[in-house]
Backbone bond lengths (Angstrom), bond angles and torsions (degrees), N, CA, C in turn:
res aa  C-N    CA-C-N  psi(-1)  N-CA   C-N-CA  omega(-1)  CA-C   N-CA-C  phi
1 M - - - 1.478 - - 1.526 108.85 -
2 T 1.304 115.68 138.60 1.481 120.96 -179.13 1.516 111.14 -71.11
3 T 1.284 118.43 131.10 1.473 121.82 -179.21 1.522 109.48 -75.84
4 A 1.345 114.82 159.36 1.450 119.20 176.83 1.505 111.35 -62.34
5 A 1.352 116.77 -37.17 1.466 119.93 179.24 1.486 111.85 -62.36
6 A 1.351 116.31 -39.66 1.460 119.45 -178.94 1.523 111.66 -69.25
7 E 1.328 116.12 -26.05 1.461 119.75 -179.98 1.526 112.11 -80.64
8 S 1.316 117.12 -17.35 1.452 121.24 -178.19 1.507 110.52 -70.76
9 P 1.347 117.81 134.34 1.472 119.94 176.40 1.533 113.11 -56.38
10 T 1.334 116.50 -28.01 1.476 118.10 -178.67 1.509 112.23 -76.70
11 A 1.360 118.21 -10.60 1.463 121.66 178.48 1.518 110.60 -92.39
12 R 1.318 118.46 -7.20 1.461 121.54 -177.46 1.517 109.33 -96.11
13 P 1.337 117.57 148.28 1.469 120.06 176.17 1.543 110.22 -70.93
14 H 1.309 117.19 119.59 1.464 121.95 176.80 1.512 107.79 -128.16
15 R 1.312 114.07 156.84 1.480 120.55 176.41 1.514 110.71 -116.51
16 F 1.309 115.86 143.68 1.440 123.39 178.56 1.535 106.99 -138.06
17 A 1.331 116.90 166.56 1.454 119.54 178.78 1.530 109.60 -162.69
18 V 1.310 115.02 160.52 1.461 122.25 171.18 1.514 108.19 -107.30
19 W 1.342 115.92 133.57 1.470 122.61 178.13 1.501 109.59 -117.07
20 G 1.304 115.80 147.46 1.443 121.86 174.15 1.496 111.01 171.84
21 D 1.308 117.69 -179.36 1.467 122.73 179.93 1.529 107.56 -153.81
22 P 1.360 117.22 104.38 1.485 129.43 6.66 1.532 110.28 -79.60
23 I 1.334 114.54 170.24 1.455 118.90 -175.39 1.545 112.10 -141.69
24 D 1.334 118.24 -15.38 1.461 120.17 -174.88 1.544 112.55 -60.97
25 H 1.336 116.76 -26.33 1.466 118.93 -176.17 1.525 112.75 -81.31
26 S 1.314 118.05 -9.59 1.471 121.36 -168.42 1.534 110.38 -62.48
27 R 1.315 114.72 136.93 1.478 122.50 174.42 1.543 110.98 -94.30
28 S 1.322 116.60 -2.45 1.488 118.05 -175.16 1.528 113.01 -60.28
29 P 1.343 121.61 -40.56 1.469 118.57 178.60 1.532 111.28 -59.73
30 A 1.313 119.25 -39.18 1.462 121.07 179.17 1.516 110.52 -66.15
31 L 1.321 118.63 -42.31 1.467 122.33 -180.00 1.514 110.90 -63.16
32 H 1.321 115.64 -53.03 1.468 119.79 -176.90 1.512 110.13 -65.34
33 G 1.322 117.30 -44.79 1.453 120.11 -178.89 1.521 112.57 -58.47
34 A 1.335 116.97 -39.80 1.452 120.75 179.26 1.528 110.87 -65.33
35 A 1.336 116.15 -40.96 1.473 119.66 179.70 1.522 111.81 -66.73
36 Y 1.333 117.13 -43.63 1.457 120.64 -178.84 1.516 111.57 -62.98
37 A 1.355 115.69 -39.68 1.451 120.21 179.91 1.520 111.12 -63.75
38 L 1.347 116.79 -44.92 1.468 120.11 -178.43 1.543 109.56 -64.74
39 L 1.330 116.20 -40.23 1.466 119.31 -177.24 1.536 112.25 -75.65
40 G 1.351 116.39 -14.55 1.452 119.32 -177.99 1.519 113.64 74.63
41 W 1.328 116.05 25.41 1.467 120.37 179.52 1.521 109.86 -90.64
42 P 1.326 119.49 134.48 1.465 122.86 -178.25 1.535 111.75 -81.48
43 W 1.292 114.73 55.37 1.474 120.54 -176.95 1.554 109.65 -106.46
44 E 1.321 114.25 153.05 1.463 121.06 174.40 1.507 108.85 -122.18
45 Y 1.339 114.21 148.06 1.484 119.26 -179.39 1.509 108.03 -141.10
46 G 1.324 116.16 118.09 1.460 121.01 -179.01 1.517 111.71 -118.48
47 R 1.309 114.96 -164.44 1.479 120.98 -179.83 1.502 107.49 -141.88
48 R 1.346 116.05 150.24 1.448 119.97 176.12 1.524 109.03 -148.31
49 R 1.310 115.38 137.10 1.452 120.83 175.21 1.513 107.76 -78.57
50 V 1.337 114.68 114.25 1.481 121.29 -179.22 1.536 105.68 -133.59
51 D 1.333 116.83 126.68 1.472 120.39 177.58 1.526 110.12 -101.18
52 E 1.316 115.83 178.37 1.462 120.33 -176.34 1.514 112.12 -60.93
53 A 1.351 115.67 -40.84 1.464 119.99 -176.61 1.524 113.45 -63.14
54 S 1.319 115.26 -35.00 1.474 119.34 -175.33 1.526 114.58 -97.68
55 F 1.322 117.53 -1.22 1.462 120.39 -172.19 1.541 112.20 -59.43
56 S 1.339 117.70 -50.16 1.460 120.35 -175.21 1.506 111.89 -60.86
57 D 1.338 117.18 -44.28 1.459 120.80 -179.54 1.523 111.53 -67.15
58 E 1.321 116.58 -40.04 1.462 119.77 -179.89 1.540 111.13 -65.40
59 L 1.349 116.06 -39.74 1.437 120.31 179.69 1.528 111.07 -65.68
60 A 1.351 116.49 -43.22 1.440 119.63 -178.45 1.507 111.15 -66.12
61 A 1.316 118.90 -27.02 1.461 121.95 -175.56 1.533 112.94 -89.12
62 L 1.325 119.26 -0.50 1.438 121.29 -177.64 1.535 111.17 -66.84
63 P 1.331 117.97 134.47 1.466 119.77 175.15 1.530 110.78 -72.92
64 A 1.330 115.05 158.85 1.476 120.49 -176.68 1.524 111.32 -61.46
65 S 1.311 119.35 -21.06 1.460 121.15 179.28 1.504 113.60 -66.94
66 V 1.314 117.30 -18.98 1.474 122.28 177.24 1.529 106.75 -84.29
67 R 1.323 116.93 106.40 1.444 121.53 -173.22 1.524 113.04 -86.59
68 G 1.338 116.65 -29.00 1.457 118.33 -176.90 1.525 111.54 -159.97
69 L 1.355 113.73 166.62 1.464 121.02 -177.81 1.519 109.43 -136.28
70 S 1.332 115.05 147.68 1.449 122.67 164.37 1.521 106.23 -102.15
71 L 1.326 117.40 138.33 1.474 121.34 -178.66 1.499 110.14 -121.37
72 T 1.319 115.91 132.97 1.440 121.86 174.35 1.512 107.72 -119.63
73 M 1.314 118.58 -175.51 1.439 121.53 -175.67 1.504 110.45 -61.77
74 P 1.341 119.08 141.12 1.453 128.09 5.91 1.504 113.95 -104.94
75 L 1.340 117.93 37.37 1.462 121.49 -167.04 1.508 115.01 -104.77
76 K 1.340 119.26 -2.41 1.447 120.18 -170.70 1.525 113.39 -67.35
77 S 1.318 116.70 -38.11 1.463 118.55 178.85 1.528 111.68 -72.24
78 L 1.339 116.86 -33.66 1.458 120.26 175.56 1.541 109.98 -66.46
79 A 1.310 117.51 -40.98 1.446 121.01 177.11 1.508 111.59 -61.39
80 H 1.322 115.00 -40.34 1.479 119.49 176.90 1.536 110.74 -59.42
81 R 1.304 116.06 -43.72 1.481 118.88 -175.37 1.537 111.20 -70.34
82 V 1.329 118.15 -32.96 1.465 120.67 -176.31 1.539 111.49 -78.95
83 A 1.339 118.03 -18.25 1.453 120.06 -175.15 1.546 110.58 -71.39
84 V 1.325 116.08 135.40 1.457 121.21 178.28 1.508 111.76 -83.10
85 R 1.317 117.30 -19.00 1.462 121.85 168.51 1.519 107.85 -150.94
86 R 1.339 115.24 157.25 1.456 121.05 -170.08 1.513 110.68 -141.61
87 D 1.354 115.91 151.41 1.453 117.71 173.20 1.541 110.34 -78.09
88 A 1.310 115.43 173.65 1.474 119.79 -173.80 1.540 110.65 -62.92
89 D 1.340 116.73 -38.51 1.490 117.86 -177.19 1.520 110.98 -70.99
90 A 1.317 118.83 -34.64 1.467 120.50 174.85 1.514 110.39 -66.19
91 E 1.332 117.74 -40.62 1.448 121.23 178.70 1.547 110.80 -62.55
92 A 1.319 115.74 -44.20 1.455 120.37 -176.33 1.499 113.57 -68.36
93 T 1.352 116.94 -35.01 1.458 120.73 -175.65 1.514 113.53 -94.97
94 G 1.337 117.98 -17.89 1.479 119.77 -174.26 1.504 111.74 71.48
95 A 1.340 117.84 21.64 1.452 122.02 -177.83 1.533 109.08 -140.50
96 A 1.318 116.49 141.20 1.474 121.79 173.66 1.542 108.28 -126.87
97 N 1.319 114.61 127.44 1.469 118.70 175.67 1.507 112.65 -105.03
98 T 1.356 116.66 6.48 1.449 121.98 -179.35 1.524 108.53 -143.57
99 L 1.323 116.87 131.69 1.442 123.54 172.73 1.522 109.13 -124.25
100 V 1.323 115.57 136.99 1.487 121.64 178.80 1.530 107.46 -132.19
101 R 1.307 116.06 138.31 1.476 119.29 178.79 1.508 110.31 -66.94
102 V 1.311 114.87 136.06 1.460 123.41 168.82 1.529 106.49 -131.29
103 D 1.334 116.29 171.55 1.458 120.65 -173.21 1.505 112.49 -55.05
104 E 1.333 116.83 -38.17 1.452 120.25 -174.06 1.521 112.96 -97.30
105 G 1.310 119.14 8.71 1.460 120.25 178.28 1.520 110.96 144.29
106 W 1.337 116.06 -118.64 1.477 122.54 -177.81 1.503 109.87 -127.33
107 A 1.339 116.59 136.76 1.443 122.93 170.00 1.511 108.93 -97.57
108 G 1.351 118.13 138.51 1.463 122.85 -175.85 1.515 110.60 -111.82
109 F 1.325 115.14 142.50 1.459 124.23 -179.46 1.521 109.21 -137.15
110 N 1.316 116.68 152.23 1.453 121.34 170.52 1.499 109.16 -120.61
111 T 1.322 116.33 101.73 1.474 120.71 179.36 1.520 112.49 -90.50
112 D 1.355 116.79 -1.48 1.475 118.07 176.76 1.523 111.27 -63.34
113 V 1.331 117.47 -36.69 1.463 121.84 -177.20 1.532 109.20 -63.27
114 G 1.317 116.99 -55.37 1.477 119.89 179.94 1.513 111.94 -65.25
115 G 1.340 117.59 -37.23 1.439 119.83 179.86 1.500 112.24 -65.43
116 L 1.337 117.56 -41.21 1.468 120.26 177.34 1.513 111.32 -67.93
117 A 1.327 118.31 -40.64 1.451 119.82 178.43 1.524 110.25 -57.89
118 R 1.323 116.67 -45.85 1.452 120.34 179.50 1.529 111.92 -64.10
119 A 1.341 116.20 -38.96 1.463 120.87 179.16 1.526 111.24 -65.48
120 L 1.325 117.67 -38.51 1.450 120.97 177.31 1.494 113.24 -65.18
121 V 1.321 116.02 -39.95 1.466 119.69 173.66 1.516 111.14 -59.70
122 E 1.316 115.31 -44.93 1.460 119.63 179.56 1.522 112.46 -62.27
123 A 1.362 116.38 -31.13 1.444 120.82 179.13 1.532 112.17 -80.92
124 G 1.331 116.95 0.62 1.442 120.21 177.94 1.508 115.99 84.62
125 A 1.354 115.43 20.17 1.475 119.23 -174.17 1.515 112.35 -101.80
126 A 1.332 118.19 14.81 1.475 119.62 -173.70 1.528 112.01 -64.42
127 G 1.308 118.33 -25.79 1.472 119.67 -176.04 1.510 114.27 -94.54
128 A 1.329 118.37 9.07 1.467 120.47 -176.85 1.527 109.97 -63.57
129 E 1.355 116.23 139.41 1.440 121.13 176.04 1.537 112.72 -105.11
130 R 1.304 115.46 -37.09 1.479 120.30 175.96 1.508 108.58 -120.77
131 A 1.330 114.97 131.64 1.454 120.32 -178.11 1.531 110.55 -130.78
132 R 1.322 114.93 157.36 1.450 122.20 175.47 1.497 109.42 -120.59
133 V 1.310 117.87 131.70 1.452 123.36 173.21 1.509 108.72 -105.75
134 V 1.324 118.21 121.53 1.472 121.34 179.20 1.522 107.87 -97.18
135 G 1.309 114.89 121.64 1.444 121.57 -177.01 1.518 110.98 105.73
136 A 1.357 115.90 159.75 1.452 119.81 -174.95 1.534 112.30 -135.82
137 G 1.337 115.95 22.77 1.468 119.08 179.42 1.511 113.45 -89.15
138 A 1.360 114.72 -160.50 1.458 120.51 -175.09 1.534 111.24 -63.77
139 T 1.329 117.88 -37.95 1.459 118.57 -178.49 1.523 111.28 -69.16
140 A 1.334 116.95 -28.37 1.450 120.80 176.66 1.523 111.33 -63.08
141 T 1.330 117.08 -33.08 1.457 120.32 177.17 1.487 109.76 -65.26
142 S 1.358 117.79 -44.80 1.450 120.61 177.34 1.533 110.25 -62.08
143 A 1.330 117.52 -38.72 1.460 120.62 179.15 1.505 111.06 -63.03
144 L 1.304 117.99 -40.93 1.456 121.71 179.76 1.522 111.44 -61.71
145 L 1.357 115.64 -43.89 1.443 118.99 178.40 1.525 111.87 -66.67
146 A 1.338 117.19 -36.60 1.456 119.62 178.14 1.517 110.04 -65.09
147 L 1.297 118.72 -41.77 1.465 123.09 178.55 1.523 110.17 -61.69
148 H 1.333 116.11 -42.98 1.476 119.97 176.92 1.511 110.15 -59.76
149 R 1.324 116.81 -41.05 1.465 120.91 -178.95 1.508 111.17 -62.31
150 L 1.359 116.85 -30.82 1.456 122.31 -179.50 1.532 112.58 -84.60
151 G 1.342 116.75 -2.29 1.457 119.58 178.96 1.509 115.65 92.01
152 V 1.331 118.38 8.30 1.462 119.73 176.19 1.522 109.34 -67.77
153 V 1.328 117.04 133.13 1.448 120.61 -176.77 1.519 112.92 -113.16
154 D 1.346 118.63 -15.57 1.429 123.22 -174.45 1.517 108.18 -125.23
155 V 1.327 119.16 120.34 1.464 121.10 -174.72 1.521 111.12 -139.08
156 E 1.327 115.13 141.43 1.437 121.33 172.65 1.519 109.16 -116.64
157 V 1.318 116.12 138.96 1.469 121.48 174.76 1.510 108.21 -105.16
158 A 1.332 117.86 119.05 1.468 122.95 178.24 1.530 107.39 -102.23
159 A 1.309 115.40 117.99 1.491 119.96 -174.52 1.518 110.24 -138.18
160 R 1.340 115.35 149.85 1.460 118.76 175.97 1.511 111.31 -62.33
161 R 1.340 115.16 -39.66 1.442 121.08 176.76 1.546 108.33 -114.82
162 P 1.305 116.68 95.28 1.476 119.11 -175.23 1.519 113.95 -53.27
163 E 1.340 117.35 -29.67 1.471 119.67 -179.70 1.520 111.03 -64.55
164 S 1.347 117.72 -27.01 1.471 119.87 -178.93 1.526 112.00 -72.38
165 A 1.321 117.96 -13.73 1.443 122.39 -177.21 1.525 112.78 -89.02
166 R 1.332 117.67 -2.77 1.449 120.41 -176.94 1.536 112.21 -56.26
167 P 1.337 120.98 -45.89 1.463 119.95 178.07 1.545 113.52 -57.96
168 L 1.329 115.72 -35.53 1.461 118.88 178.73 1.532 111.11 -68.16
169 V 1.332 116.04 -40.54 1.440 119.47 177.12 1.522 111.46 -62.87
170 E 1.313 116.17 -40.90 1.467 120.79 179.75 1.546 110.06 -64.71
171 L 1.327 116.19 -41.87 1.469 119.60 177.82 1.525 109.70 -63.76
172 A 1.317 118.02 -44.43 1.456 120.32 179.83 1.546 111.55 -59.20
173 E 1.306 114.95 -40.91 1.461 117.72 179.96 1.519 111.80 -67.25
174 R 1.360 116.87 -35.82 1.488 120.07 176.25 1.516 110.36 -64.81
175 L 1.338 117.69 -30.78 1.443 121.14 178.23 1.509 114.14 -81.78
176 G 1.326 117.00 -2.15 1.461 121.83 -179.51 1.519 113.94 84.63
177 M 1.318 116.89 19.95 1.454 120.16 178.65 1.544 109.43 -97.82
178 V 1.314 116.26 156.69 1.440 121.91 174.45 1.519 106.56 -92.83
179 A 1.322 118.29 120.89 1.459 121.73 -172.74 1.516 112.53 -128.31
180 D 1.316 115.50 143.20 1.467 120.40 173.18 1.532 108.13 -143.94
181 V 1.302 116.52 170.91 1.465 124.55 -175.70 1.522 109.62 -125.35
182 A 1.323 115.74 142.17 1.473 120.67 176.03 1.510 108.26 -138.53
183 P 1.339 117.40 149.06 1.450 120.04 172.69 1.516 109.95 -62.00
184 L 1.315 117.39 150.28 1.440 122.65 -173.68 1.540 111.49 -52.43
185 G 1.301 117.29 -42.16 1.470 120.93 -174.41 1.521 113.42 -90.25
186 R 1.314 118.74 0.24 1.478 120.51 -178.02 1.524 109.57 -133.13
187 P 1.328 117.27 70.61 1.461 120.88 -179.52 1.497 111.03 -64.58
188 G 1.329 115.66 157.47 1.465 121.30 -179.87 1.514 109.98 -89.29
189 D 1.338 115.41 -133.49 1.478 120.66 -175.60 1.554 108.98 -63.92
190 S 1.325 113.87 158.89 1.450 119.46 -179.87 1.531 111.39 -60.99
191 A 1.333 116.69 149.89 1.459 122.69 178.54 1.518 109.41 -119.92
192 D 1.319 114.88 151.96 1.478 119.80 175.24 1.531 110.82 -78.23
193 L 1.327 117.19 -24.48 1.464 124.64 -171.34 1.480 109.76 -147.62
194 T 1.311 118.38 136.00 1.460 124.66 171.07 1.523 108.41 -119.15
195 V 1.330 115.95 129.02 1.453 121.38 172.91 1.524 108.23 -112.88
196 S 1.315 116.37 113.34 1.460 120.54 178.92 1.514 109.11 -92.15
197 T 1.324 116.15 126.37 1.487 121.17 178.45 1.510 110.09 -112.52
198 L 1.343 118.62 17.21 1.455 122.15 179.06 1.537 110.05 -73.95
199 P 1.321 117.49 146.20 1.476 118.84 172.88 1.523 110.62 -61.95
200 G 1.332 115.63 157.68 1.452 119.00 -176.50 1.502 115.86 -62.91
201 D 1.345 116.03 -26.10 1.451 119.82 -178.95 1.496 112.26 -95.97
202 A 1.341 118.42 7.63 1.462 120.76 -179.03 1.523 109.36 -73.81
203 P 1.333 117.57 122.84 1.460 119.06 -177.73 1.556 110.31 -77.73
204 V 1.303 114.82 136.04 1.472 122.03 174.49 1.526 106.59 -127.57
205 A 1.301 116.70 122.21 1.496 119.77 179.96 1.520 108.53 -58.55
206 E 1.318 114.41 140.29 1.477 119.11 -175.31 1.536 111.83 -57.66
207 P 1.346 118.90 -44.10 1.483 117.43 178.36 1.533 112.20 -59.68
208 D 1.349 117.20 -38.22 1.433 119.34 178.86 1.535 111.01 -65.96
209 A 1.340 115.31 -42.99 1.466 119.51 178.79 1.500 111.47 -62.45
210 D 1.341 118.21 -39.48 1.446 121.32 179.09 1.514 111.57 -66.26
211 R 1.316 117.01 -37.62 1.501 118.12 177.51 1.526 110.87 -66.33
212 L 1.308 117.25 -39.60 1.450 120.29 177.84 1.539 110.22 -64.07
213 A 1.325 116.19 -42.70 1.476 119.07 179.70 1.513 112.47 -63.91
214 A 1.316 116.51 -39.49 1.476 120.37 -177.14 1.512 111.70 -62.59
215 A 1.307 118.13 -27.35 1.466 122.43 -176.22 1.511 112.92 -119.53
216 G 1.358 116.64 20.48 1.458 118.43 -165.79 1.502 117.69 -112.25
217 G 1.330 121.32 -2.49 1.450 121.40 -178.90 1.513 111.31 61.82
218 V 1.342 116.91 -139.98 1.452 123.03 178.16 1.533 109.08 -77.43
219 L 1.351 117.10 139.56 1.460 121.44 175.66 1.498 109.99 -103.53
220 Y 1.352 115.40 129.76 1.467 120.20 164.56 1.521 106.10 -118.12
221 D 1.333 115.25 118.03 1.453 122.68 -176.95 1.541 108.17 -107.19
222 V 1.339 118.07 122.05 1.481 119.18 -174.38 1.510 112.63 -68.76
223 V 1.334 117.70 -12.54 1.477 120.30 177.47 1.537 110.62 -69.05
224 Y 1.331 115.78 135.83 1.464 118.92 177.95 1.521 113.08 -125.62
225 G 1.300 119.21 -14.41 1.467 119.64 -178.21 1.504 116.22 -89.50
226 T 1.337 115.73 -26.67 1.471 121.51 -177.48 1.510 107.29 -120.63
227 W 1.312 116.17 115.61 1.479 118.33 -177.10 1.548 110.21 -146.93
228 P 1.319 116.64 136.54 1.443 125.56 0.78 1.524 112.46 -81.99
229 T 1.308 115.95 150.73 1.474 120.49 171.77 1.504 107.96 -75.32
230 G 1.340 114.33 174.50 1.464 118.40 177.66 1.523 111.40 -60.92
231 L 1.307 116.79 -39.24 1.466 120.01 179.10 1.536 110.13 -69.00
232 A 1.340 117.75 -42.45 1.448 119.25 -179.62 1.554 109.94 -62.14
233 S 1.308 117.50 -36.87 1.468 120.95 178.58 1.525 110.03 -61.48
234 A 1.349 115.80 -39.99 1.452 120.47 179.16 1.554 110.64 -64.81
235 W 1.314 115.79 -40.57 1.467 119.63 176.95 1.525 111.02 -63.08
236 Q 1.305 114.97 -40.51 1.477 118.81 179.33 1.525 110.18 -65.40
237 R 1.332 118.11 -40.31 1.453 120.25 177.21 1.523 111.52 -61.49
238 A 1.337 115.56 -33.01 1.459 121.67 -177.99 1.531 111.51 -84.50
239 G 1.316 117.17 -4.58 1.465 120.78 -178.84 1.499 112.99 71.43
240 R 1.349 117.37 29.59 1.455 122.27 -178.84 1.547 109.49 -108.98
241 P 1.304 116.83 151.71 1.478 119.12 179.98 1.513 113.33 -70.03
242 A 1.332 116.22 138.11 1.470 122.46 179.01 1.506 107.76 -135.36
243 H 1.338 116.79 134.23 1.441 123.28 -177.35 1.512 111.27 -121.33
244 P 1.341 118.30 131.94 1.482 120.48 176.55 1.530 110.57 -79.52
245 G 1.338 114.64 166.54 1.454 120.68 -171.35 1.495 117.90 -85.11
246 G 1.337 116.70 12.22 1.465 118.80 -179.23 1.549 112.48 -60.44
247 T 1.316 116.67 -35.41 1.483 118.49 -178.02 1.527 110.52 -70.50
248 M 1.313 118.28 -29.85 1.456 119.85 172.92 1.503 110.91 -62.73
249 L 1.376 115.83 -45.83 1.458 120.51 177.90 1.528 110.35 -59.94
250 L 1.309 116.79 -41.95 1.466 121.58 179.69 1.533 110.25 -60.45
251 H 1.297 116.87 -54.33 1.463 119.91 -172.42 1.518 112.94 -71.37
252 Q 1.361 117.32 -33.09 1.463 116.37 176.43 1.530 110.72 -70.35
253 A 1.365 116.86 -28.69 1.460 119.94 177.28 1.526 111.08 -69.47
254 V 1.354 116.99 -37.88 1.461 119.73 175.64 1.514 110.35 -58.50
255 L 1.339 116.67 -45.36 1.461 120.00 179.34 1.524 111.14 -64.93
256 Q 1.352 117.74 -36.95 1.444 120.94 176.36 1.551 110.47 -59.38
257 I 1.338 116.29 -46.41 1.444 119.35 -177.75 1.525 111.15 -63.68
258 R 1.330 117.24 -38.38 1.466 119.77 172.46 1.526 110.65 -55.25
259 I 1.334 115.72 -45.22 1.475 120.06 -178.32 1.525 110.21 -67.10
260 F 1.326 117.83 -43.85 1.445 120.88 178.20 1.541 111.22 -58.10
261 A 1.355 116.14 -35.62 1.451 120.18 -175.48 1.520 112.78 -79.86
262 T 1.358 117.66 -42.12 1.443 121.47 -170.54 1.525 115.15 -128.89
263 G 1.339 116.36 -10.68 1.469 119.27 -172.38 1.493 113.87 80.23
264 D 1.334 118.25 4.59 1.472 122.94 -173.66 1.516 109.20 -130.48
265 A 1.340 116.21 113.97 1.481 120.41 -179.08 1.521 111.98 -71.04
266 D 1.326 117.42 -14.01 1.474 119.78 -179.64 1.547 113.58 -92.13
267 Q 1.321 116.80 -3.10 1.474 121.74 -178.70 1.520 109.84 -92.05
268 P 1.343 118.09 108.55 1.473 119.27 -177.21 1.522 112.56 -61.67
269 L 1.330 114.59 153.65 1.450 121.00 175.50 1.506 110.96 -77.66
270 P 1.322 118.43 156.46 1.449 120.29 172.33 1.551 110.03 -58.21
271 D 1.330 116.21 133.47 1.471 121.97 178.96 1.515 110.02 48.41
272 E 1.347 115.52 52.63 1.461 118.48 -171.08 1.537 112.57 -66.38
273 E 1.303 117.78 -30.07 1.471 119.40 178.82 1.533 109.92 -60.11
274 A 1.330 116.95 -43.50 1.465 119.79 178.64 1.508 112.10 -68.85
275 V 1.364 116.21 -34.84 1.444 120.04 178.10 1.543 110.46 -63.64
276 V 1.330 115.66 -46.13 1.473 118.20 178.34 1.534 111.80 -61.50
277 A 1.306 116.18 -37.89 1.488 119.31 -179.16 1.511 110.74 -65.31
278 V 1.335 119.09 -43.23 1.445 120.48 -179.55 1.514 111.17 -70.21
279 M 1.330 117.31 -33.90 1.468 119.93 176.12 1.532 110.25 -67.60
280 R 1.310 117.14 -38.19 1.468 120.63 178.30 1.519 110.50 -61.87
281 R 1.330 117.14 -42.12 1.459 118.86 177.69 1.517 110.78 -65.22
282 A 1.349 118.30 -36.56 1.461 120.70 177.76 1.513 110.45 -66.62
283 L 1.311 117.66 -33.60 1.466 120.91 179.63 1.497 112.78 -63.69
284 V 1.311 117.04 -42.53 1.478 121.01 -178.21 1.519 113.04 -89.07
285 G 1.341 116.17 -1.65 1.446 118.35 -176.19 1.500 115.77 -76.79
286 G 1.393 114.60 -8.73 1.447 118.93 176.11 1.516 111.77 81.91
């Protein structure tokens, strides 16, 4: 007779991977591998450099043993489009960083929102009332939803091209938030919290960075591979706290593993506290 453990999806050998371009810097294989080992699951997690042009062909060619994927830039919008069903965060952001096989194709999820919300709480930003989001790209949309989840009601979007922030302002207003836009180098009123969604190699003029730091409260920068960023350096010069984005990567990966295991990001993992601890050690292990 087949045992209950053998019938469990977590007892079967499955393969997963992270795709993106570039991808060599990704810490996701280390995070996932540490979690699978602790849990005793016979799962494998690799990485592959996949660009936008090759995404559809690569996805179609995947063997059935690949149960799910993590997606990083520039593939999140493509993953959203290919998904036959999506969670609420993927729908709201137009981006999916997680795909899981379902009978009719792929289900898409966005764990960046929940991962960032958890990271902000860990950084001590749960009580922020006014926040600033730096940047107006796809990650900024996830940041806005994470801030809303934490109860932030007043938000400013600081962008090089203020007109590009209009969709973010419209989303904030639909969420019941008070939103405004400022040029990157001319921030408005002081904020309790700044979330930077700029890529690590995005140049920010030092005077602009210093003005943001002077009026920016605590900084959470989603970049985790290059530290300090230009903005983080400005916060350090101002004597203000600045946090790198590794904890966002950690917490969104925990949510991904929940999804890979059960299809439900709200279903905790077995002994999740120990899982998070071993993943955190893998994150800082280099």
